[in-house]
N, C-alpha and C positions, 0 to 999 in steps of 0.2 A: 737252240736257246739254250743255255744253263739258267734255270730255276731255283737248286738247291737252295737248301737250308742256312740261311747267316745269320748274324748275330755280332752287335759290333759293341761298344763298351756300354749303352746307352739299354742295352737287354735285348729282348726276341727281337730281331728285324721282320719289321711292316709288308705285308704286302697290299698294295692295292692295283684295283682293274676299270678300265672303264671302256666300255661298250661304244658303238658309232661314234670312235676317238680318234678318228687321225683328221677331219677336220671341225670347225666353228665349235661352238661348246666344247666339243668333247675333246677336241683337240688343246683347249686351254685349262679344259680340267686337269689334264694329263702336267701340263704345261704347270701349273700351280703346286699340283702335287708333289712334281720331282723337285720345285726349288722348298718348301713348305715341311717333308719329311729330309728323313738324315740318309747322310748315304750307307748306313749299313741297307736299306730300306730300298723296295723293289716297286717299283708302275708300270704295268701292264697296260700297254696301249696298244687295243683291241682295232678290228675293224675285215672286213671278208674279201678284199682285195691287197694283193701282198706284198707288190709293189706299193703303193698307196702307205699303205701300214708298214714298210718297210723306210721311207722317205720320211717317213713325220715323226719315227720313232728317232733316228738318227738326227735330225733335227730340233728335237730336242734334246735330247742327251748331248749336243753340243753347244744349248744356249748357255753362257757364262753366269747363269744364277741357278741354276739345275745343279742339284745336291744327291739324290739322291738318284740310283740305278734306276735307266730306262731302258726297257727291250719291249717289243713290237710282238704281235701274237697274232695271228689269223685266226676269228673268229664269226664265222658264219651264226650269227643268233638264231634265223631260223630252225639251226639242225641244235632238236633240242639234248640229241645225245652228245653231239660235241657241247652244250653247254653242260651238259653233268659231267663228263670225261673229264673236261678243266678244271673243275670244283675241285674234284679227288684226286689230279696230280697235285694241286696248291695243297689237299689236307696231307697228301704223302709226303714234297718235297718240301715244303712250308710251314706246314705246323697249321693251314690253314691261310684265311686271306683277313684283311685288316679290313680295306675299307671297300665296297663295290657301289659302284654309279652304273645303274642301266639307262643309258643315253641313246639307245641306238633309235631311228625313226625310216621310215619312206618318204623319198620325200612326194610328194603329188602338188603337180601347180594347175591350177584353174582352167587353165586351158586343153590339159585333161579331160580324157573321163574318169569317171573314177568307179566304174565300174568294172570294168578291166584292170584294175589296181586292188580295189581292196583286200583281195587274198597275200598279194603281200605285205600291205600297209597293217590290218590285223597280225599276219606273223612275224612280222618285226617290231611292232610295238604291244600286244599283247600275247601272241602263243610265249612270246620270247620273254616278258617279263615274268610272269605264271613259271617258265623256267627258272628263269636267273633265281626266282624265292625260293621254288622247291629246292634249289639243288647248291645254292651258295650259303642262304641261312645256316644251313646244319654243319657248314664249315667257318664261320664267320666267329672271328675271335673275341672272346668276353671284351666289352670297351668298346665294339669293330661299327662300323660303316654300314646301313645297308641302304644306298640314298633310289631314288626311281625320279629321274624326270620325265615331269608332265607338262599342267602349264595351270593357270586359273582356269580352262576352260575344263579342268578334271572336276570340278563343282557338279551336283548332284541336280543343284537348280538348272544346269544349263541342257538338260534332258523334258523333253515332252514329262507329264507329270503320271502319265498310264507306265512309264516305262522306270521310274520311281521305288516301285519294291523288287525290280531283276538285283540292285544293287547294295540298296539299303539296310544293313547289318546282315550282308549277306556274306559265306563261307566263299573259301578261293574255288572250291569247286562249283558254287552256284556263280560264280564271276564267268566264270569259264561258260558255263552254260550258257550264261547271257551271251558272250559274246558270239559264242556261236548261234547260237538263234539270231543273233543282228546277220554275221555272216550269210544265215539260210536267206533269210529275207532281202538281203541285197540280189540274191542270185536267184530268187522266185518270183522277188520284182514287190511285195508285198510288205517291204521297209516305211513308203511313205504310209498308208495303209495302221499300221502298226505304233506308229511315231515318231518312227527313228530320224533321224535328220538326211538330210541329202551328203554334207559335208562329213566325211566319215574321221577328221578330227576331234571332232565335239565327243561320242560314242566312246572312242578309243582312248581318249584322255579320262573319262568318269569312270570305263572298267579299267585304267591302270591304275586312279586313285582309289576304287575301292577295293581291289588286290592288296596294297599294302595294305589297308582299313582289316582284311580279312584276316591276314596272319597276324598283322599289330595283337588285334583281341588277344588270340590264343596264345601267345610272345612276351606279352607288358611287364605280368609281376618281374618275369624271371630277366625279361632285357633288361628293365629299370634298375631290379638289384646289381646290375653285373657293368650298368655303364653304359649299354648299347644301343643305338638309336636304331630304327627304325623308320624310315617316312619318304615320302612323295615330295614333289621339289617344285617351285617355281619357279623360274630363275631372274622372270619375267619379260618383258619384252626382248630379244636377242636379233640384231641385224648382220640375216643370215640367206643365205640367199632360198633356202626353206621357206621361211617368217614373210621374205620379200612381197611376193606375191599380194600375201591373202590380205595386207593391210594399204590404208592411204596415207595415215598420219603417222611417221616412223620419226615425233620431233623427238620422243622419251626413251627412244630405241637404244639400250646399250651395246657396247663393242662384246665380240666373248667372252675375251679376259675379263671386260666390269663385270658382267654378269654372272660369272664363276665363282666371283671373291664372296661370294656369299654363302657358295656351296663349299667353298673350301673352307671355311667361318666352324660350318656345322662340323666339318669332321675333324678340325683339328681344337673343338670344343673338349672341352675336360667335362666329362658323364655323360649323360643323355638327360635332356629337360621334360619333365614329364608330360607339359604342355606343348611339346612338338610330337613328341612319340603316339607314333601310326596315325599321324593330320600331314595334309598336303600345307606344305610349307612355303609362304614368300617372304623372302629379305626376313628372315628370321624370326617371321609373327604364323603363328596358324591360321587359317582361313578354314570358315567358316562352312560345313561340309554342303550346308543345304541353302547356300547364296548361287549367285548365279539368276539368269531368264535366258529362255530359248533363245539361239539368233535367230537373224531371216539374213542379213547383206551378206553375209558370206553364202548361203547357199544359192541368194541369186546371183553366183556369180560360175555359177556349177556348167558343170557339161558330167549330165546323168549317167 
C-alpha cells in the first residue's frame, strides 16, 4: 500500500483512519468520508481480517460517490504496538492524520457467557481506545478530529454510585487502572460485590468516555485555539448484528449510513465547538456526564 504524502490544489492532503471499518457503522463512516473528502485525500479502512478489509475497501473505492482515495489496512487494535507503528508511519509519510475515528468493538451476544469474553471485549474497546489516544493524538494535525465511538451508556449515572470516583475527574492512567480493576473483579468473582454490572458494555462505555474526558482536560486550551476537536460520540441506536440482540424496540433504530451522518458533520464542521470539546456528543449535542441510571433489564438477559 502506498501512503506517501500527496498534495492537491486545495493544499495539504488529509488522511483519515477508521478502526473496525469493514462492516456496520465503521464501513458507513468510511463511505461517508470517501464521498466528502477531496481527491487528494486518503481514507484508511482498517480491520483485523485481511480478506474482509480488502473486499470492503475495494467496494467503497468503486462506489460512484467516492471522491477520495480509499485503501484497506490490516490493524488488530488489540496489538498496541501495531497502533503505535501505524501512527508513526502516518507521521512520516503523510505528515500526520486529520481524522481518527476509533470504532472497533468485540461482539458479545446475550446467549454467550460474559466471563470468557471479557478480556477480548476490554482489549478491543478500552485498551485499544487508550492506545489510539496515546499514539494518534501526538500526530493529529491542527484542526483535526479525534472521535471515539461510544454510546449513551457511557454517562457516569449508568454505574453504581460506588464506582463513580474511579472515573469522575480521572486522568488517563487512572481510567486504565479502573478498567484493569474491573477486569480483575470479573476474574476473581468480586464484580457484583463491588458494584460492577454484569453487562460488560456499560463499564466499557463509561471508561471510553472517561478516557476522552481525561485527555481533553489536558489538551483543551491548545486544541480549541487550533480548531481541533476531541470527543466521544453516541451515534444513536443503529440496527446492526451487534446491537439487535440486546434490545426489543428497534422502531427508532437507524441504518449505519444514517447514523454516520451526524458523526461526519462533526468531521467536516469548521473549527471546534467549545461546548462539544471533550464531551459525549449525540446528534450535535453534548450529553450530561452525570446523567443515566443503572440498567437492570439487560443484566437479566445475560449468562454470567
